[in-house]
C-alpha positions in Angstrom: 26.1 -104.5 -3.5 29.1 -103.9 -1.2 31.2 -106.1 -3.4 30.1 -104.2 -6.5 30.8 -100.9 -4.8 34.3 -102.1 -3.9 35.0 -103.2 -7.5 33.7 -99.8 -8.8 35.9 -97.9 -6.3 38.9 -100.0 -7.4 38.2 -99.3 -11.1 38.1 -95.6 -10.4 41.4 -95.8 -8.5 43.0 -97.6 -11.4 41.7 -94.9 -13.8 43.1 -92.1 -11.7 46.5 -93.8 -11.4 46.6 -94.5 -15.1 45.7 -90.9 -15.9 48.5 -89.7 -13.5 51.0 -91.7 -15.5 50.0 -90.2 -18.8 51.4 -86.9 -20.1 49.1 -84.0 -19.3 47.8 -81.9 -22.2 47.6 -78.2 -21.4 45.0 -76.4 -23.5 46.6 -73.5 -25.4 45.2 -70.0 -24.7 45.4 -67.4 -27.4 46.6 -64.0 -26.3 44.0 -61.8 -28.1 42.4 -58.4 -27.5 39.0 -58.7 -25.9 37.3 -57.5 -29.1 39.0 -60.1 -31.4 37.2 -63.4 -31.6 39.3 -66.6 -31.3 40.1 -68.6 -34.4 38.5 -71.9 -35.3 40.5 -74.9 -34.2 39.7 -78.3 -35.8 38.2 -80.9 -33.6 40.7 -83.5 -34.9 43.7 -81.4 -33.7 42.9 -79.6 -30.5 45.5 -77.0 -29.6 47.8 -77.7 -26.7 50.9 -76.1 -25.2 52.7 -79.4 -25.7 51.9 -79.6 -29.5 52.8 -76.0 -30.0 56.2 -76.6 -28.3 56.9 -79.7 -30.4 55.8 -77.8 -33.6 58.0 -74.9 -32.9 61.0 -77.3 -32.5 60.1 -78.9 -35.8 59.5 -75.6 -37.6 63.1 -74.5 -37.0 64.7 -78.0 -37.5 66.6 -78.6 -40.8 66.3 -82.4 -40.0 62.9 -82.2 -41.8 64.5 -81.6 -45.2 65.9 -84.3 -47.3 69.5 -83.0 -47.1 69.2 -81.2 -43.8 69.8 -77.8 -45.4 66.5 -76.1 -44.8 63.6 -75.9 -42.3 60.2 -74.3 -42.5 61.8 -71.2 -41.1 64.1 -70.9 -44.1 61.3 -69.5 -46.2 59.2 -68.1 -43.3 61.5 -65.8 -41.3 60.2 -64.0 -38.3 61.9 -60.7 -39.1 60.0 -60.6 -42.4 56.6 -61.4 -40.8 57.3 -65.1 -41.4 57.8 -64.5 -45.2 61.0 -64.2 -47.1 62.7 -61.2 -48.7 63.1 -62.9 -52.1 61.0 -62.9 -55.2 60.6 -66.7 -55.1 61.4 -69.4 -52.6 64.0 -72.1 -53.3 63.6 -75.7 -52.2 66.2 -77.8 -50.3 67.6 -79.3 -53.5 67.7 -76.0 -55.4 64.3 -76.2 -57.1 62.7 -72.8 -57.7 59.2 -72.3 -56.3 57.2 -70.2 -58.7 55.5 -68.2 -56.0 56.5 -65.7 -53.4 56.5 -67.0 -49.8 53.3 -66.0 -48.0 53.6 -64.4 -44.6 52.5 -66.6 -41.7 50.5 -63.9 -39.9 47.3 -65.0 -38.1 47.2 -68.1 -40.3 44.7 -69.6 -37.8 42.1 -67.2 -39.2 42.6 -68.2 -42.8 39.6 -69.8 -44.7 41.9 -70.9 -47.6 45.5 -71.7 -47.9 48.3 -71.2 -50.4 48.0 -68.5 -53.1 45.4 -70.3 -55.2 43.8 -73.5 -54.0 40.1 -73.7 -52.9 40.4 -77.3 -51.6 42.5 -76.5 -48.6 40.5 -75.4 -45.6 42.9 -76.3 -42.8 46.6 -75.7 -42.1 47.1 -79.5 -41.8 46.2 -79.9 -45.5 48.4 -77.1 -46.7 51.5 -78.3 -44.8 51.6 -81.5 -47.0 52.7 -79.4 -49.9 56.1 -78.1 -48.6 56.7 -81.3 -46.9 56.0 -83.8 -49.7 55.8 -81.9 -53.0 58.0 -83.3 -55.8 57.6 -80.6 -58.4 59.1 -78.4 -57.3 60.8 -80.1 -54.4 60.6 -77.9 -51.2 61.7 -79.9 -48.1 61.9 -83.1 -50.2 60.5 -85.7 -47.7 58.9 -88.0 -50.4 60.9 -91.2 -50.7 63.0 -90.4 -47.7 60.4 -90.7 -45.0 62.1 -93.4 -42.9 65.4 -91.5 -42.9 63.8 -88.3 -41.7 61.7 -90.1 -39.0 64.9 -91.8 -37.8 66.5 -88.3 -37.3 63.6 -87.5 -34.9 64.3 -90.4 -32.5 66.6 -88.4 -30.3 66.0 -88.2 -26.6 64.8 -84.6 -26.9 62.2 -85.4 -29.5 61.0 -88.6 -27.7 60.3 -86.3 -24.7 58.4 -83.8 -26.8 56.4 -86.3 -28.8 55.5 -88.1 -25.5 54.3 -84.9 -24.0 52.3 -83.9 -27.0 50.9 -87.3 -28.1 51.5 -89.7 -25.3 53.9 -91.7 -27.4 57.6 -91.3 -28.1 57.3 -92.5 -31.7 57.2 -89.8 -34.4 55.1 -90.2 -37.5 54.1 -87.7 -40.1 50.5 -87.4 -38.9 51.9 -86.2 -35.5 54.5 -84.0 -37.2 51.9 -82.3 -39.3 49.6 -81.8 -36.4 52.4 -80.3 -34.3 53.5 -78.0 -37.0 50.0 -76.9 -37.6 49.6 -76.2 -33.9 52.7 -74.0 -33.8 51.7 -72.1 -37.0 48.2 -71.6 -35.5 49.7 -70.1 -32.4 51.4 -67.3 -34.4 49.1 -64.3 -34.0 49.6 -60.6 -34.4 47.1 -58.0 -32.9 49.3 -55.3 -31.4 50.1 -52.9 -34.2 49.5 -49.2 -33.9 46.2 -49.7 -35.8 45.2 -52.4 -33.2 46.0 -50.0 -30.4 43.9 -47.3 -32.0 41.0 -49.5 -33.1 40.8 -52.2 -30.4 42.6 -50.7 -27.4 41.1 -47.2 -27.5 44.4 -45.4 -27.8 43.5 -42.3 -30.0 47.2 -41.3 -30.1 48.4 -44.6 -31.6 47.9 -43.4 -35.2 49.3 -40.1 -36.6 46.9 -37.8 -38.5 48.5 -38.9 -41.7 47.8 -42.6 -40.9 44.2 -41.8 -40.0 43.8 -40.0 -43.3 45.3 -43.1 -45.0 42.9 -45.4 -43.0 39.9 -43.4 -44.1 41.1 -43.7 -47.7 41.7 -47.5 -47.3 38.1 -48.0 -46.0 36.5 -45.7 -48.6 34.7 -46.5 -51.9 37.3 -44.4 -53.7 40.0 -47.0 -53.3 37.9 -50.1 -52.4 40.8 -51.7 -50.7 38.7 -53.0 -47.9 36.5 -55.1 -50.2 39.4 -57.6 -50.6 41.3 -56.8 -47.4 38.7 -56.3 -44.8 37.8 -58.0 -41.5 39.8 -58.7 -38.4 42.7 -60.1 -40.5 42.6 -57.6 -43.3 41.8 -60.4 -45.7 38.4 -61.3 -47.2 39.6 -64.9 -47.1 39.3 -65.4 -43.3 37.1 -66.9 -40.7 36.7 -67.0 -36.9 34.5 -68.4 -34.2 32.1 -65.4 -34.4 31.6 -65.7 -38.2 29.1 -68.2 -39.5 29.7 -67.6 -43.2 33.0 -69.0 -44.5 34.3 -67.3 -47.6 37.1 -68.4 -49.9 37.4 -65.5 -52.4 40.1 -65.4 -55.0 40.7 -62.4 -57.3 42.2 -61.5 -60.6 43.9 -58.2 -60.1 44.9 -57.4 -63.7 48.5 -58.3 -63.6 48.7 -60.0 -66.9 46.8 -60.5 -70.2 49.2 -62.3 -72.4 46.9 -63.2 -75.3 44.4 -60.4 -75.1 41.8 -62.9 -73.8 43.0 -62.9 -70.2 45.8 -65.5 -70.1 48.3 -65.4 -67.3 51.9 -66.8 -67.8 51.8 -70.6 -68.3 54.0 -71.3 -65.3 51.3 -70.0 -62.9 47.8 -69.3 -63.9 46.2 -69.3 -60.5 43.0 -71.0 -59.4 42.2 -72.2 -62.9 44.8 -74.9 -62.4 42.6 -76.4 -59.6 39.1 -75.7 -60.9 39.7 -75.9 -64.7 37.2 -73.1 -65.0 38.3 -70.4 -67.5 36.8 -67.6 -65.3 39.3 -68.6 -62.6 42.2 -67.6 -64.8 44.6 -65.4 -62.9 42.7 -65.6 -59.6 44.7 -65.6 -56.4 43.9 -65.3 -52.7 44.0 -61.9 -51.1 46.7 -62.2 -48.4 46.5 -60.5 -45.0 47.8 -57.0 -44.9 49.0 -57.3 -41.3 52.7 -56.6 -41.1 52.6 -56.1 -44.9 55.5 -53.5 -44.8 57.8 -56.3 -43.8 57.0 -58.9 -46.4 58.2 -57.4 -49.6 58.3 -58.2 -52.5 54.6 -58.4 -53.3 52.0 -60.3 -55.3 51.9 -64.0 -55.9 55.0 -63.9 -58.1 56.9 -61.3 -56.1 56.9 -59.0 -59.1 56.2 -55.7 -57.2 59.0 -54.4 -55.0 57.5 -51.8 -52.7 54.2 -50.7 -51.1 54.4 -47.5 -53.1 54.5 -49.5 -56.3 51.6 -51.7 -55.1 49.4 -48.6 -54.5 50.3 -47.2 -57.9 49.5 -50.6 -59.5 46.0 -50.5 -58.0 45.6 -46.8 -58.8 46.1 -47.6 -62.4 43.6 -50.5 -62.3 46.3 -53.2 -62.9 49.3 -53.3 -65.1 49.4 -51.7 -68.5 49.0 -55.1 -70.1 46.6 -56.6 -67.5 44.1 -53.8 -66.8 42.0 -54.9 -69.8 41.9 -58.5 -68.6 38.3 -59.8 -69.0 38.6 -61.8 -65.8 39.8 -58.9 -63.6 37.9 -58.2 -60.4 35.4 -55.4 -60.5 37.0 -54.0 -57.4 40.2 -53.3 -59.3 39.0 -50.4 -61.4 41.6 -47.8 -60.6 41.3 -44.7 -58.5 42.7 -41.1 -58.5 44.7 -40.0 -55.5 47.0 -37.1 -55.0 50.6 -37.8 -54.2 49.9 -36.7 -50.6 47.0 -39.2 -50.4 49.1 -42.0 -51.7 51.8 -41.3 -49.1 49.0 -41.3 -46.4 47.7 -44.6 -47.6 51.1 -46.1 -47.4 51.6 -44.7 -43.9 48.4 -46.5 -42.9 49.7 -49.8 -44.3 52.8 -49.2 -42.2 50.6 -48.8 -39.1 49.7 -52.5 -39.5 53.2 -53.4 -38.4 53.3 -55.2 -35.0 56.8 -54.9 -33.7 56.1 -57.1 -30.7 55.1 -59.9 -33.1 58.4 -59.5 -35.0 60.4 -60.0 -31.9 58.2 -62.3 -29.8 60.6 -65.0 -28.4 57.7 -67.5 -28.3 57.7 -67.5 -32.1 61.5 -67.6 -32.5 63.9 -70.5 -32.5 63.8 -72.7 -29.4 66.6 -71.9 -27.0 67.1 -75.5 -25.9 
């Protein structure tokens, strides 16, 4: 028994020494208001400080594009709520992306990803599109994997990969997990609305913004049906929510043939499901920091928030309001000019200035 006890003690010592030699993973802690539940993090990619640090470096590194001209941050810029102030994104080789760049605000709370795909339930899945897509080319990694991995064999990256994954060797599984970790860490809950609603500061909103808030959450406008919840998007989930919804909506933008057709270059969810009733359906994005992410809609066809409000007040575009697939929530509403201005003022109250300047989300300094 004494011998067995000695062997057991020796084994424990070896385990302790081995652990001491391995990089230590530091669990990442979200900085959230007490009333906001944390997001769901997949078991297969636990969130750590080390992975977030590596992901941030990769997010801003043009080495991830085929010709080293673009990074993830090229189309997702912090000053625009991690969107881009252009109608459409452009890939590294000049290919035009048919859709407007979505803002990366509280992406950890999304229950669906991209504008119109019901098969992506995690950030890790969505990331494969900008990395490897060939039509259109975005970062253009496909066919150039070895070259790009070789670029990431610097001393700095070896240190970051070793800290995050206990190996100095980069591969695309680790790259995707690190990028997803950084994107997951980008959260915004300190707007004037948050200060008013979650922090108890009654002075955080102006009377005009409160009037707009009441309109937003009213049955008159029905905005909250598609843009409700903690992330101002019906397409969201968190640890306190058991029901996961992935709603997509046709907002009556187009009706090219009188039977509901959207332009052939982008017809929305129907491309994935092949169900005619999904024609023109797109995901409702978060409205947090919405004032910074113009232009709007999936194709960037509406330039300002005032125009967006007018679009919904009319029940869609002149052509699209009669679309047979249009959401029943987009039925139009009557507001005075003063009420429209108040509603826009409320949308502006969702701007979180600390989020837009948070150095933890910006380019690495070293």
